[in-house]
N, C-alpha and C positions, 0 to 999 in steps of 0.2 A: 379737610374738617367738619366739625356737621360744624350746626349755629347756638347757639342756648335755645335747648327747649324754655323756655321759662313758667313760659307760660299751664306747661303741668306742672308743679315743683311746688312743697306747702316748705314754703317760707316760717320759721321754729328761733318764738326772741331769742337773746342769747343774751350772759350775765356777764358782756366781755368787754375790754378797754379797746378794743383795736374795730372791730364790726356787730353792729345789731342783729343783726339774724342771718343763722344760713336757712342754707335748700338744697337737697339731697333727688339726683334721677338714675335710681337701682339703673335702671336702660338703659340711661345714657352715660351710665358712670361720670356724674357732670356735677359737681360741690356751687354750690352757689354760694356768696360771701356777700352780705349788705355792707359796705365794709360804711362814718361813723366816718364824716368829710372828704369822701374821695366814691367814686360807681364804685358798681355793686359787681364784682369777676366771676369767673366763669373757670369751672380746676377741672381738665379732663382724663379719666380716668383713674376714678378718685376709687380703689375702692370700699364698700358700704364699711368693714372693720376701722375705715381714718372717721368713717365722718360723723360713724358711733360712736370713736372712738372723740371723737374730739366735742357730740354733747354729751358724757357724760365726766371729761376734764376738767377737775374745777378749775385748772388755769386754765382757759379756753385760748387767753391767746400766747401762752406759751406752748401749746402742744401745738398749736395752729407756725406756729415759728420750727417747731424739731416735725413735724411731720408735714408737714405743706405745703411752705408759701415760693421752699427750690428747690419740691420732685418732682409738683407736676406743670403740666403747661396749663398760662392763666391766661387768659384775653378780659380783658373789658366787655361788660356786657356794654352790646347802645339802647338810647331812653329809646323808649318804644314814644 
């Protein structure tokens, strides 16, 4: 299992209740989410179309719960 490579990730602010910004690494297919009031998480093996879908979804929280939350292995990103 690879370690999150968030240093190369560009974070994009989003309008969502549960999280404040997201990032994606195409090379590793890792989706990064900075949650409000909890540590950021990394989701492994997320296809690019799911990241794009999350970015363009009018209800990002609902999209996340439906298509990402329990579909991909998640791990907390350690504080650097």
